[in-house]
C-alpha positions in Angstrom: -9.9 -0.6 32.9 -11.3 1.4 29.9 -11.4 -0.2 26.4 -10.2 1.8 23.4 -12.9 2.0 20.6 -12.1 0.0 17.4 -12.4 3.1 15.1 -9.2 4.8 16.1 -7.3 1.6 15.8 -8.7 0.9 12.3 -7.8 4.5 11.2 -4.3 4.0 12.5 -3.9 0.6 10.6 -5.3 2.1 7.4 -3.1 5.2 7.5 0.0 3.0 8.0 -1.0 0.7 5.2 -1.6 3.6 2.8 1.4 5.7 3.9 3.7 4.3 1.2 1.4 4.7 -1.7 2.5 7.0 -4.6 0.4 8.4 -7.4 2.5 8.8 -10.5 1.5 10.4 -13.9 1.1 8.0 -16.8 2.1 8.6 -20.4 0.8 7.2 -23.7 -1.1 3.9 -23.3 -1.4 4.2 -19.6 2.3 3.5 -18.9 4.5 5.8 -16.9 7.4 7.2 -19.0 10.1 9.7 -18.5 12.1 10.9 -21.5 15.7 11.4 -20.6 17.7 14.6 -20.9 18.6 16.1 -24.3 22.2 15.2 -25.2 24.2 16.7 -28.1 26.0 13.4 -29.1 24.1 11.0 -31.4 24.0 7.4 -30.1 26.3 4.9 -31.9 24.6 2.2 -34.0 23.2 -0.7 -32.0 25.6 -3.5 -31.2 25.0 -7.1 -32.4 24.0 -9.3 -29.6 24.0 -13.1 -29.5 20.8 -14.1 -27.6 21.3 -16.9 -25.2 18.5 -19.5 -24.8 15.6 -18.2 -22.8 15.4 -19.4 -19.1 11.9 -20.8 -19.6 9.0 -20.7 -22.0 7.1 -17.4 -22.1 10.1 -15.1 -21.6 10.6 -12.2 -24.0 14.0 -10.8 -25.2 14.7 -7.1 -24.3 17.4 -6.0 -26.6 20.4 -3.9 -25.6 20.6 -0.2 -26.0 22.8 2.8 -25.6 22.3 4.7 -22.3 23.6 8.1 -21.5 25.7 8.0 -18.3 28.3 10.4 -16.9 28.5 12.4 -20.2 28.9 9.5 -22.6 27.0 6.6 -24.3 27.3 3.3 -22.5 26.0 0.0 -23.9 23.5 -1.9 -21.7 23.3 -5.5 -22.8 20.0 -7.3 -23.6 18.3 -9.7 -21.2 15.3 -12.1 -21.0 12.3 -10.9 -19.0 9.0 -12.4 -18.1 6.1 -10.2 -19.4 3.9 -8.8 -16.6 0.8 -10.5 -18.2 0.1 -13.0 -20.9 0.0 -11.6 -24.4 2.0 -8.4 -23.5 4.8 -7.5 -25.9 7.9 -5.4 -25.2 8.1 -2.1 -27.1 11.8 -1.2 -27.3 13.1 2.2 -26.1 14.6 4.4 -28.8 16.6 7.6 -29.3 14.9 10.4 -31.2 15.8 13.9 -32.3 14.8 16.7 -30.0 15.8 20.1 -31.2 19.5 20.3 -31.7 20.2 17.1 -29.7 19.0 13.5 -29.0 16.6 12.2 -26.3 16.0 8.7 -25.0 12.5 7.2 -24.5 12.3 4.2 -22.3 10.9 0.9 -23.5 7.7 -0.5 -21.9 5.4 -3.5 -22.0 
């Protein structure tokens, strides 16, 4: 019986392990971002939200925002989230003027 060399097996394992990797462009500050489409309707004013108690020490509040879905603004309520690393702060998303319309920029850590 002939033995298969280890190199082809290692190449197969490595190709399977790296097969799901994706390289994505990054925006300002090294974070990926994707500004939404330009919409003609200005977002309503933010809603007042009552913050519940955080689930544990170290969680950060991510406030609600107006999202553009199916041709209209829809309120997405705020939530608590654990920062990806100690000392990181949430930078909220925001709507900004873009030509004759409005565009959404996602929040990030």
